[in-house]
N, C-alpha and C positions, 0 to 999 in steps of 0.2 A: 503494499500500500504506499502510496505517496506520502511524505512525512507530513505536508501540509495538511493532507485529508485526514490523516491520523490524529494531528493536532485539534483540528475542528471537530472530530468524532468525540476526543476526550472532552472538549468545551462543552459540546452538547450534553454529553453523560454527566459532567460536573454540574450543570446547570438543573438537571433533574434530580440530583442527589440532595439528600438533606442529612449529611452525616452529623453525628454529635461529637464535639471534642470537648473532653473533660480536662481542665487546667486550673491552676492556681499555685499558689505556694507549697512546696513540698511540705509533706506531714499534716496536710489540712483536710484529709479524708478523700482525696481524689482516687485512690485505689478501692476504698469502701463503695463509692458512689459507682466507680466503673463497674464493680462487681455485680451491683444491682441492676444497673442499664444494661450489661451484656448478658445477664439471665433472663432479660426479656425477651419472649418470643418473636418480638418484631425485629430483633437485632442479629447481627451476624454472630455465629457461634464461635467465641473467642474468650475463654475463660482464663486466660494468664492475666490475673489482677496486676501483677508487678511488672509487666512488659510494657516500655515505653519507648516509643519508635525514634523520638527525637528529630523526625523526617523535617520539620520546618527549621529546627535549630541548626541541624548539620545535614542539609539536603545534599551536599556533594558526597557524602557517604552512601547514598543511594546509587551513586555511579560507580563505585568500587566493587572490586572483586570481593569474595567473601572473607572478612576478617573479623576479628571480636569486636571491633567498633560498631559494625553494622548487623550484630548477631540478633538483636531483637527487631530490627527492621525485617530481617529474613524470617523470624518467626511469624511476623504478622503477615509478611507477603507469601510464606510458604517456601521453605528451602529448596525445593525442587523447581521453583519457578523465577529464580534468579537470572537465569540465561535467557529465558524468554522475555523476561522484562527488559533486561539490558539491550536485546536486540531490537525491541521496539521503539527505545529511544538512542538508538546508535549515533544519530547525528548529534544529539545533545551531548552525549558522552565525548565525541569528538570536537565538538565545539568547546567544550569545557578544558579539554587538554590543551588546546591552543590558547585559549584566555589565561589559563595558568601559567603557561611559558612567557605570556605577554605580562606577567605580573599582576593580573586583577586577583583581589582577595577571594579566597574561597568563601569566607563568612561573610555576610552583609548586616548582621545584627551589630549594633554599637560602631558602625562604619559611617563616617560622613558621607559618604556615597552609596548608601543603603540601598537606595531605589535603583541605582544604575547596576549594582551586583546582581540584585536579584532578578532584573530584567535581562541583562547581557547573558547571563548564565542558564536563563530559561528554567528556573526552578520550579515556577509554577507548573510548567508542563511536566517536568519530570515528576514532581509530586502527584499531579493528577494521574499520570500514568502508573506510579506506585501504588495509589489507591485503588485505581481500576484492576489492577492485577490481583490485589488483596481481596477486594470485593469479589471477584471471581473464585478465587481460593477459599473464601469463606462463605460460599453458598450464595452469593447475590442477593444477600439480604441487606438491611440497613447497616450502615458502618457505624462504630463507636470506637474511639481512640482515645487513649489517656497518657498525656505527657504533661506533668505539671509546669515545665518550662515553656510550653508553647504560649503560656500567657504574654511572653516577652515579644511574640511575633503574631498576635491575634489579628492584626490588620492583613498579614499576608496569607492567614488562614481562610480569611474571609474574602480577599481576591480570589483565592484558588476555588473556593467553594460558597459562592454567593448566598446560597440557601442554607448554610450550616446553621447549627445550634451550639452555641457555647454555653456549658454548665461550668461556672467559675467557683472553685471551692474556696472558703475562706474558715478562719479560725481564730479564737482569741489567741494573739501573739505569744503570751507568755506559755499556753499551752503547746504552741507550735515549736517553740525553742526548747521546752521541757522534753516534748516528744523526739526532737534531734538528738537530745542528749541521751535519752533513753534508748534510743535505736542505736546511738554510736556504742553505748555500754553494751548492749546485747550481741553487737556485731564482734567485739573484741571477745565476749565470752564464747562466742561461737567459732573463735580461733583466728581472726583476722589481726594483724600488725596494726598497731596506732598510726604507723607511718604509711599504711596502704593507702595509696592515693584514691582508690574506689570508695572510700568513706570520708574522704576530706571534707566533702560537702556537709557532712554532720557535724563537724567540729569547727565552725566558724565562732566569731565573738558574737556576744548578744547585740553589740551596736551594729555590727555587719548585718545580721538578721533583720533589725528594725529597720534599717535604711532600705533593704531589699522590700520589706513589707509595704514601707511607704512608697517606694516607687510602683509596685504592684497596684495599689491603692489608687494612685493616680492613673494607671493605665485602665482600671475598672471604670473609672469617672468618664475617662477619654471614650471607652467603647460605648458607654451609655449613651453618649451624644451622637456617636456616628453609627452604631449597630445596635440601638436599643432593643429593637425587637428581635434580634438575634441572640442575646445574652441574658442569662439570669444568674444570681448569685446564689449559692447553696452553702449556708454557714454549717459548719461541723455540728455545732452545738444543737442546731435544729434537727439535723439529720440523725443524730444519736438520741435526742431526748425524744423527739416525736417523728419516728422515721415515717409512719403512715401518712401524716399530713404533709411532710416536706417531699416525699416520693410522689404522693399525687400531684403537687404543683409543679414538680420536675416533669412528670410525664405529661402532664397537661400542656406545660410549655413546648416540649418537643413533639407533641402531637400524637401520642399513643395512649392507649387504655391503661388504667392503673394496674400494677402487678404487684402482688404481695411480696413484701421483704423475705429474702431467702437466704440460706447458709450455702457455702461452698460444700458440697458432698463428695467432691472427687479428691481422693487420697493423693493423687498426682500433682494437686495444684495447692494443697495446704501449705501454709506459710509458717515457718518455724520461728522466724524473728518478730512476727506480729500475729499472734493467734487469732486476734479480732478480726482479721481479715478473712478468717474461716467461717465466721458467724454472720447472722444478719444483723444491721445495725442495731446498737444498743447503748445504753448509758454508758459513759466511760469518764468517771471522774478522776480528775489528774490533779496531783498534790504537787504544784509547781516547786514548793518550798523544798522538795526533795532532790530538784535538779537546779534550781537557780538560787543564788545568793541573795541576801537581802537587798544589795545594791542592784543586783540586775532585775529584781522585781520592782524596785522602785524606778529604774530607767524605763522598764516597759510601761508602768503605769503613766510615766511622764509623756510618753510617746502616743499612748493609745488614743487620747482625745482627738490627734492630729488625723486619725483615719477617718474618712468620710463616709466610707460604705459600712455594711454589717459583717463585723468581725466577731462573732461570738461562738 
């Protein structure tokens, strides 16, 4: 097929889709919410609650041969489908090789020429092709994908899928930080080294986390202005304290019938580091004083009023 025709086909397909993207700060309930939405019969059968494709964060990894850095992308795509996917976007892969040789940045996020990189590298088309092949791999049902960091590129998500629905998770800042520290401790107990770069994201300072939350809060407010009909905030406290009502609202927003909260009954997908992911949403009281110092709690309290959206 002529590649221009293929791009037009992908565009028409993307306009027909209403994929759901779950995003927000890490440790804010994204995996828990994903577990519930992916269990809904209207959605593709993908029960790996911890898989995060990062396809909008690192789209160049979609163009690479199989390697550890794109493993979770391949899980979503289907391992056996990588070659077919790459063949379908061969002109984009070749174009990107040339642009890299010319010195154009691979990353577009946080770049002064963000829009140029995104456009010139044709990331939108590569990502559409990735989800198209994933859609076929997952039974051609409605797609749901969860990568917390995609909140940083929600505009590009909407450019790629204009009818997408964004479920943005939030949580009390102190609880998020405490959850990071708790998860870090658990990872160490499970055998990881404190110097392991794969868990560095769990060991930032409280100040760094708070700065990140403020940036996300600004992003949510910005999205409300431009894509208000396409996004809804799902606070962790509401999801765990009143799952029925919260899920009813979320399902209504994404346009599907209510589906009762369910547990993960597959032994292959149980989570050792976070057993709550194996259960339906339920109350989860966190004693932040076990993980945060008095000074850290006071710092969080001083920043909390600056958050304009619901972080409970």
